[in-house]
N, C-alpha and C positions, 0 to 999 in steps of 0.2 A: 451680688447674684440674684437673678430672679427666680422666686420660688415657684412650684409647679402650679399653683392656684394661678399666678399671674401669666405663666405661659399658656394656661387653658384660656384665659380670658383674652389674651393677644392672638392665639389661633383662633377664636370665635370672631374677633375683630376682623382679622385678615382673611377670613372664609366668608365673610358676608357676601350677598349678591352684589352689591354696588363696588366694593373694593376688589371682587373677583373680575368683574366686568371691565375694570380700568387696569388690571394686570399688577396691581400693585404688590411690591415685595418688601417685606421687612428684613432689611439687612443687618440691623445690629440693635441691641437693647442694653441699657444699664438703669440701674436705679434713677428715676428722673430723666431719662433721655431715651430717643428713639430716632434710628435712621430707616427711612422708607424710600424706595425707588419707585419711579412711574417709568415703565419702559416706553421708549419712542416708537410709535406705530401709528398707522392710518386711521384708527378709530379716534384718535385723541387731538386731530389737527384742526386748525381753522380752514374755512374755504378760501380760496383765493391765495395770493403771496406764494405761487407755486406750489401751494399745498405742503409746506414743510414747517409751518409755525404752530407750536402746542397751543391749544386753547386754553384761555384764562381760567375757565371753569374746571378744566382737568388739572390746573395747577392749584387751584383753591381746594379741590377734594383732596390732592395730595397733601397739602398743608393740614388740613382738618384731621386726616387720618394719622399723619406722622404725630401731631399735637396729642391726639387721642391716645396713641399708643404710648407716649412719654408719659401721659397722666397714669395710665393703668399699670405702669411698672412701680407707682409708688405705694407704699405701705397703705394697708386698709382701703386701697381703690381698687373696685373691680368694675364699675359703671361709671359713665358720666354723660353729659349732654352739653352741646355747644351753646353758650350764651351769647357770645360775640367773636367777631374775627375780623382784623383789620388787615388787608393785604396791600402791599406796595409791590407793582411790579417793576421791576428795574431794568430789564432787558427781554427780548423775546427768546424762548426756548425754541431753538432751530435744530432739528436732526440730530437729536441727542436724548438719551435718557436724562430724567430730572432726578436729583437727590435731594431730599428733605431731612435737614438735621434738626430734631426738636428737643428742646430743653425747658424742664419745668424751672420757672423763675421764682414762683412761691407757690405753697401750696397750704391753704386754710383748712379748716373743717369741712366747708361747703363750696367752696371756690378755689381754682388752681388757675395761674396765669403761665402760659408756655409761649415762649420765643421760637420762631421756626426760620431758617434760612433755606431756601431752595438753590441749587447750584446745577450746572450742566455737568458733562464729563470732563470738561477741561477745567473746571473749579470757577467759572464764572458765575456770579451772583445773577439769578434770575428773578427772585422775589424774596421778600422777607415779610413776616407776619407776626402779629400778637393775637394769641387766642385765649379766651377765657372760658373754662368748663366748669359747670355745677357739677360736684361730685355727688354720686348716689351710692 
C-alpha cells in the first residue's frame, strides 16, 4: 500500500502543467509500479497520415511520467530526475488511448532503473523503454 506522503507526491506529479496538458491519468500504483494512461485526442497527433497517429513525443512523455510515478512509489523516494531514457517504438499508436505499465527493476541509493511497456486499448505493444532516474 502506498502511504500518504507518496500519494501526495504522486498527486503533485500528476497535477503538473505538462502532465495536465497531456491529460495523463494515473490508473494504478503499487510499490515499485505504476500504470499511466494517455487519452487519445487531437492535441497529441502527428500531422498527416489522416491525422490519427499519436506523436512519438507524446508517447515518450507518457513513458517518462509512468516511470517517474513508479519510482515515487518506492520507500524514501519523493523526488527524482530523468538521467536517461531509451525508447523503442514497435508500432504506431492509432485511434486509441495508450497505457504505460512501469516497473522499477532496481533501486539503489542514488539511481533507479525502470522498465516501461506501452500498449493500446487492444493490448498491442506500441513501445517499450528503459528509464534511469537520479533519486533525490
